[in-house]
C-alpha positions as CSV (number, residue, x, y, z in Angstrom):
1,M,71.5,85.5,94.3
2,R,73.2,82.7,92.3
3,L,74.3,82.2,88.7
4,R,74.8,78.9,86.9
5,E,77.3,80.2,84.3
6,P,79.7,81.4,85.5
7,R,79.0,79.5,88.7
8,A,78.9,82.3,91.2
9,T,77.0,83.6,94.3
10,A,76.4,87.2,95.1
11,L,75.7,88.8,98.5
12,I,73.8,92.0,97.7
13,F,73.5,94.7,100.4
14,A,71.1,97.6,100.8
15,S,74.1,100.0,100.8
16,G,74.6,99.1,97.1
17,K,77.6,96.9,97.7
18,M,77.9,93.4,96.2
19,C,80.2,90.6,97.1
20,V,80.8,87.9,94.4
21,T,82.1,84.5,95.6
22,G,82.5,81.0,94.3
23,T,84.3,81.6,91.0
24,K,87.6,80.1,89.9
25,S,89.2,83.2,88.2
26,T,89.1,86.9,88.2
27,H,87.7,86.9,84.7
28,N,84.7,84.9,85.8
29,S,84.3,87.2,88.9
30,T,84.1,90.3,86.7
31,L,81.7,88.6,84.3
32,A,79.5,87.4,87.2
33,A,79.5,91.0,88.6
34,K,78.3,92.4,85.3
35,K,75.6,89.7,85.0
36,F,74.4,90.4,88.6
37,A,74.3,94.2,87.8
38,Y,72.3,93.4,84.6
39,I,69.8,91.3,86.6
40,I,69.4,94.1,89.2
41,E,68.9,96.6,86.4
42,R,66.1,94.4,84.9
43,V,64.3,94.3,88.2
44,G,64.1,98.1,88.2
45,F,67.1,99.5,89.9
46,K,69.6,101.7,88.1
47,P,73.2,100.6,88.7
48,Q,76.2,102.7,87.8
49,T,77.5,102.4,84.3
50,Y,81.1,101.7,85.7
51,I,81.4,98.9,88.2
52,D,84.4,99.5,90.6
53,F,85.5,95.9,90.8
54,K,88.5,94.7,92.8
55,V,89.7,91.4,94.1
56,Q,90.1,91.4,97.9
57,N,90.7,87.7,98.8
58,I,92.1,84.6,97.1
59,V,92.0,81.2,98.6
60,G,94.1,78.2,97.5
61,T,93.7,74.5,98.2
62,A,96.2,71.6,97.8
63,D,96.3,67.9,98.3
64,V,99.6,66.9,99.8
65,G,99.0,63.2,98.9
66,F,99.4,61.7,102.4
67,P,97.5,61.8,105.7
68,I,98.6,64.4,108.2
69,R,98.6,63.5,111.9
70,L,97.5,66.8,113.5
71,E,98.4,65.8,117.0
72,G,102.0,64.9,115.9
73,L,102.3,68.2,114.0
74,V,101.3,70.2,117.0
75,Y,103.6,68.3,119.3
76,A,106.6,68.9,116.9
77,H,105.8,72.5,116.2
78,S,103.9,73.8,119.2
79,T,105.2,77.4,118.8
80,F,103.7,77.7,115.3
81,A,100.5,75.5,115.5
82,S,97.6,74.8,117.8
83,Y,95.0,72.0,117.7
84,E,92.0,71.6,119.9
85,P,89.7,68.8,118.8
86,E,86.1,69.0,120.0
87,L,85.1,66.1,122.2
């Protein structure tokens, strides 16, 4: 299920668990979880009044501003890196 505002996607399982992804902040994640619970309630299910929400994973991205030669990186730091390009 997807929301447009806040932009989020939820994986909803038969066990009653829900995984919210695609948001930029924890505030938006909790807001999206509440909106998903409201939508599920409108369909006919009765969710809990208290949603036990916790953040389990955070991913960061960065632009270093220059190209990185992966082969040279692996050659210089072979104990810490591996690179296997598919042919």
